[in-house]
C-alpha positions as CSV (number, residue, x, y, z in Angstrom):
1,M,13.9,7.0,-14.5
2,K,12.3,4.6,-16.9
3,K,15.1,5.2,-19.5
4,L,17.6,4.5,-16.8
5,T,15.8,1.3,-15.8
6,L,15.6,0.2,-19.5
7,I,19.3,0.9,-20.0
8,A,20.2,-1.0,-16.9
9,L,18.0,-4.0,-17.9
10,T,19.5,-4.0,-21.4
11,F,23.0,-3.9,-19.9
12,V,22.2,-6.8,-17.6
13,L,20.8,-8.8,-20.5
14,I,23.9,-8.1,-22.6
15,L,26.2,-9.1,-19.8
16,S,24.1,-12.2,-19.1
17,G,24.5,-13.2,-22.8
18,V,28.3,-12.8,-22.6
19,N,28.6,-14.7,-19.3
20,T,26.5,-17.6,-20.4
21,L,28.2,-17.9,-23.8
22,H,25.0,-17.6,-25.9
23,A,22.8,-19.7,-23.6
24,E,19.1,-19.0,-23.8
25,L,17.9,-16.3,-21.4
26,K,14.5,-17.1,-20.1
27,I,12.5,-14.2,-18.8
28,G,8.9,-14.2,-17.5
29,Y,6.7,-11.6,-16.0
30,V,3.8,-11.3,-13.6
31,N,1.1,-8.8,-12.9
32,S,1.3,-8.1,-9.2
33,Q,-1.8,-6.0,-9.2
34,R,-3.8,-8.9,-10.7
35,I,-2.3,-11.3,-8.1
36,M,-3.4,-9.0,-5.3
37,Q,-6.9,-8.8,-6.8
38,E,-7.5,-12.4,-7.5
39,W,-5.8,-14.2,-4.6
40,D,-8.4,-14.7,-1.8
41,V,-5.8,-14.2,1.0
42,A,-4.7,-10.9,-0.4
43,R,-8.2,-9.7,-1.0
44,E,-9.1,-10.6,2.6
45,A,-6.1,-8.7,4.0
46,Q,-7.1,-5.7,1.9
47,K,-10.7,-5.9,3.0
48,K,-9.6,-5.9,6.7
49,L,-7.3,-3.0,6.1
50,D,-10.1,-1.1,4.3
51,E,-12.5,-1.7,7.2
52,K,-10.1,-0.5,9.8
53,S,-9.2,2.5,7.7
54,Q,-12.8,3.5,7.3
55,E,-13.4,3.0,11.0
56,L,-10.5,5.3,11.9
57,Q,-11.4,7.8,9.2
58,Q,-15.0,7.9,10.5
59,E,-13.8,8.6,14.0
60,Y,-11.5,11.3,12.7
61,Q,-14.4,12.9,10.7
62,D,-16.6,12.8,13.8
63,M,-13.9,14.6,15.8
64,L,-13.7,17.2,13.1
65,G,-17.5,17.6,13.1
66,R,-17.4,18.1,16.9
67,L,-14.6,20.7,16.6
68,D,-16.6,22.6,13.9
69,S,-19.6,22.5,16.1
70,M,-17.7,23.8,19.0
71,N,-16.3,26.7,16.9
72,Q,-19.7,27.6,15.5
73,T,-21.3,27.6,19.0
74,F,-18.5,29.7,20.4
75,N,-18.7,32.2,17.5
76,K,-22.5,32.6,18.0
77,Q,-22.2,33.1,21.8
78,K,-18.8,34.8,22.3
79,M,-20.4,38.3,22.4
80,M,-22.6,37.3,25.3
81,M,-19.7,35.7,27.3
82,S,-17.6,37.3,30.0
83,E,-13.9,37.6,29.2
84,D,-13.0,34.8,31.5
85,R,-15.7,32.5,30.0
86,R,-14.5,33.4,26.5
87,Q,-10.9,32.6,27.3
88,E,-12.0,29.3,28.9
89,K,-13.9,28.3,25.8
90,E,-11.1,29.3,23.5
91,Q,-8.7,27.2,25.5
92,E,-11.2,24.3,25.4
93,I,-11.4,24.6,21.6
94,M,-7.6,24.8,21.3
95,Q,-7.1,21.7,23.4
96,Y,-9.6,19.8,21.4
97,R,-8.0,20.9,18.2
98,Q,-4.7,19.6,19.5
99,Q,-6.4,16.3,20.4
100,V,-7.8,16.0,16.8
101,Q,-4.4,16.7,15.3
102,Q,-2.8,14.2,17.7
103,Y,-5.4,11.6,16.8
104,Q,-4.7,12.2,13.1
105,M,-1.0,11.6,13.5
106,Q,-1.3,8.6,15.8
107,K,-3.9,6.8,13.8
108,L,-3.7,8.0,10.2
109,G,-0.2,9.5,10.0
110,P,2.8,8.0,8.1
111,Q,3.9,6.0,11.2
112,G,0.4,5.7,12.7
113,E,-1.8,2.8,13.6
114,I,-3.2,2.3,10.1
115,Y,0.3,2.1,8.7
116,K,1.3,-0.5,11.3
117,I,-1.9,-2.5,10.6
118,Q,-1.1,-2.4,6.8
119,Q,2.3,-3.8,7.5
120,E,0.9,-6.5,9.7
121,L,-1.6,-7.6,7.1
122,T,0.3,-7.2,3.9
123,Q,3.8,-8.3,4.9
124,P,2.9,-12.1,5.2
125,V,0.9,-11.8,1.9
126,L,3.8,-10.2,0.1
127,E,6.3,-12.7,1.5
128,K,4.1,-15.6,0.3
129,I,3.8,-14.1,-3.1
130,Q,7.5,-13.6,-3.4
131,K,8.1,-17.2,-2.3
132,V,5.7,-18.6,-4.9
133,I,7.2,-16.4,-7.6
134,Q,10.6,-17.8,-6.6
135,E,9.2,-21.4,-6.8
136,V,7.7,-20.7,-10.3
137,G,11.0,-19.3,-11.4
138,D,13.0,-22.2,-10.1
139,D,10.6,-24.9,-11.3
140,N,10.5,-23.4,-14.8
141,N,14.2,-22.4,-15.1
142,Y,13.5,-18.7,-15.5
143,D,16.5,-16.3,-15.3
144,Y,14.4,-13.3,-14.5
145,I,10.8,-12.7,-13.5
146,L,9.7,-9.1,-13.9
147,D,6.6,-7.2,-12.7
148,S,4.5,-5.7,-15.5
149,V,2.9,-3.2,-13.0
150,A,6.2,-1.7,-12.2
151,G,6.3,-0.4,-15.8
152,N,9.6,-1.9,-16.8
153,I,8.1,-4.1,-19.6
154,L,7.8,-2.5,-22.9
155,Y,6.7,-5.7,-24.7
156,A,6.2,-9.2,-23.6
157,A,4.6,-12.2,-25.4
158,Q,1.6,-13.5,-23.4
159,A,3.3,-16.9,-23.3
160,H,5.8,-15.5,-20.8
161,D,3.0,-14.2,-18.4
162,L,3.4,-16.3,-15.2
163,T,0.6,-14.6,-13.3
164,D,-1.8,-17.5,-13.7
165,Q,0.8,-20.0,-12.5
166,V,1.5,-17.8,-9.4
167,I,-2.2,-17.3,-8.6
168,Y,-2.8,-21.1,-9.0
169,K,0.1,-22.0,-6.7
170,L,-1.0,-19.4,-4.1
171,Q,-4.6,-20.7,-4.1
172,R,-3.4,-24.3,-3.7
173,S,-1.2,-23.4,-0.8
174,E,-4.1,-21.9,1.4
């Protein structure tokens, strides 16, 4: 996959050189991970997401603990229970197990509450970062700005690292 990306990037660079008739191609890069770590708004969004995630995970763990306790109690007492009582308890445990699974899917699953909260919190942050990267690119006449975290940069001179400019503009825009 990386080879394919490198080949595609090389092809784009070659075509760009042909189309611009030997014009200078200006390429910069940013470290998106560092932007997310250093920009206060992004850190705050991540903090809120982490807190909500921990809350939901704790609730889920509590439910699992209760289910385990129900199973242990049932296993200790089932020999002393009547057949009707045993079936009733088995049904109760099965229903609670289904509730736990439903909770997991609704809250922690791929389309669950935590995913929706992540989208709500990170979407505006990512849109703002993209807008500022676009501004930095336009203001400084860059043809391309790449993300070093994506792994597509094999070498880049530090002078082309635009991460500080992006972080500075993001912090000023708050």
